[in-house]
N, C-alpha and C positions, 0 to 999 in steps of 0.2 A: 235194295230200299228202303232199310230201317235208318240206313247211313244217310240214306235223302231226306227220310222225313225229320229226322233227328237235324240237320242243317236247317232247315227249311223252318222250324218249327223257332231254334235260336235266333235263324233271319228276322223272325215276327217276333219273339220278345226281343229281341234289341232296336227292332225300328217303335214299337209300342214301347217303347221308355224314352226315346229321341222324344214320343209322340209326350207325353208327357209334361215334359218338361217343357214344352212347348204350351203347352195348356194351362202349364202353374204360372209360368210367363203368362198368356194371356186372360189367366183370372187376375192375377196384381195387375197389367199393365188400365184391365181394363176401369181395376179402381182406382189407377191414376187417370183416367178420362173421365170419370166420373166424380170425380174431386173437382177435376180441373170444370166439369161444366156445372156443377154446383157451388163453387167457390167454398168447397170444403177445406178448411189451410191442416186442418189436423193431419188429416189423411193423405191431405197433398203430401205433408213432411214424412208421413211416418214411408211415403214410397220415393220419397227422394234424396240420394242421397247428395247432403247440400255442397258441401267441402268437394266432392268428386265435381261436384256440377258447376261450383263455382273456378272449381282449377282451370276445365274443362274451357270453359264458354268466359274466361279471361283469359288465356291462350289465343286463342281462338279470335277475339275480337283486340287483341296486343298484334299479333299476325299481322291479319289485315291491314291495320293500321301502319307496321310496316311494310308491308309489302305492296305499298302505294307509291315505294322507289323500287329501281332493281335491284339499289346498293343495302337495302334492307336498314336493318341497326342501325348501320353508319348514316344511312342518311339521316335528313330532316326529318322527314316522318315518323323514322321509325327514331328517333331520338325523342321526338313530343310521344312517341306511344312508352316509351319506358320510362318519361317525368311524368306520364298521364298514369301511371300503374294506379295511388289510391282512386284515383277520380275513375280506372273502368274497374276496381273493386268496388267503388259506390255502382256505380252502374249496371254491375253484372248480381251484387243484391239487390237491386231493383228489378232483374228479371227473371227471379227466383217467387215468383207469386201466379198461384193459379190462374187470375185475373187475366194475366201476360201469355201463357199460354191457352185460353180460353182465347184467344182474340187470333193463336197461332190455328186452331181448330177451329175459325169460322172464317176463316182465310182459305181453309182447306175445303171448307163448305160443309161443317159440322154447327149450329144452331145451335139453343136451348130447346127446343122444340124436336128437335130432331134427334131419336133414339140411338144410342150409343149400341156399337156391335158386340153381341157375346161374345163369354172368351172364349170358346169356338173359333169365330169369325177373328176374334184381335189373333190368336195363334196360328191361323192361317196367310197371316203377313208377320209372324216371327220370324227371325235366322239367326239358327244360332253360331255366334261367332270363333268357338271351340272353346275358350278360355274362360267358360262360366257366364261369359256375356252374350247381350242379345240383341242382335237391330229390330226397328220399328220399322217397314216400310209403307208408305200410301200406297203403289201403285206398284201391279207385278212389274218383278225383276226392275225395283225400280230403285233409286239410292236411298238408302240409309236416314234415318229423320232423325230416330232416337235410338237412344242405348240403352241400356240395361243390363244391371249386374246382380248377380242371382247372391243373396246376403243373409246368409244362416236362413234359407228356404223363405227369404219377401227377396222379391224381383224389384227394386230400385234403379232410379231413373239415374245417369249416369253421365249422361251427356245427350245435347243435341247437336246435329248436324246440318239440320235445314237452313235457309237463308235467316243468316242474323238479321235481318233486317225485319224480318218475320215480330220477331220480341220487341211487342212496342206496345205498352195498356193501352185498352179501349179508351177512346175518350167520348 
């Protein structure tokens, strides 16, 4: 009986640790969402790993352009994607602003006048990936949309897995 209680207690403690990590992530993700809503660039920058996100977005843009043909990089679109590298860098830099991500939030149904879910609610939409990163999904069992990494205690945005066409400034 003592052994059963000890195992049960250990399991509860370990599951609590996982929950604490998700809640910590939820708090930082909440801060990112508030910064996006409010256009707060300082908080946005504090919670975004600009280089990691830029690298990920650049690779996705070039991959999507190159995959326009079954021959990939050896194709005309692939060569165009390679040659357009500096243009892709400019486009990706333009993506990395709170205003652009606000447009994504609005497409998902969030507006400036709609309250942002709290850290605990957001934590329910966080899926740990096991390598110090976590994925945020918008629908239960849905695809990953945002990827965050724990960087010295702060969860920072490192990836956008949503539809790239959503990343455009509002007009």
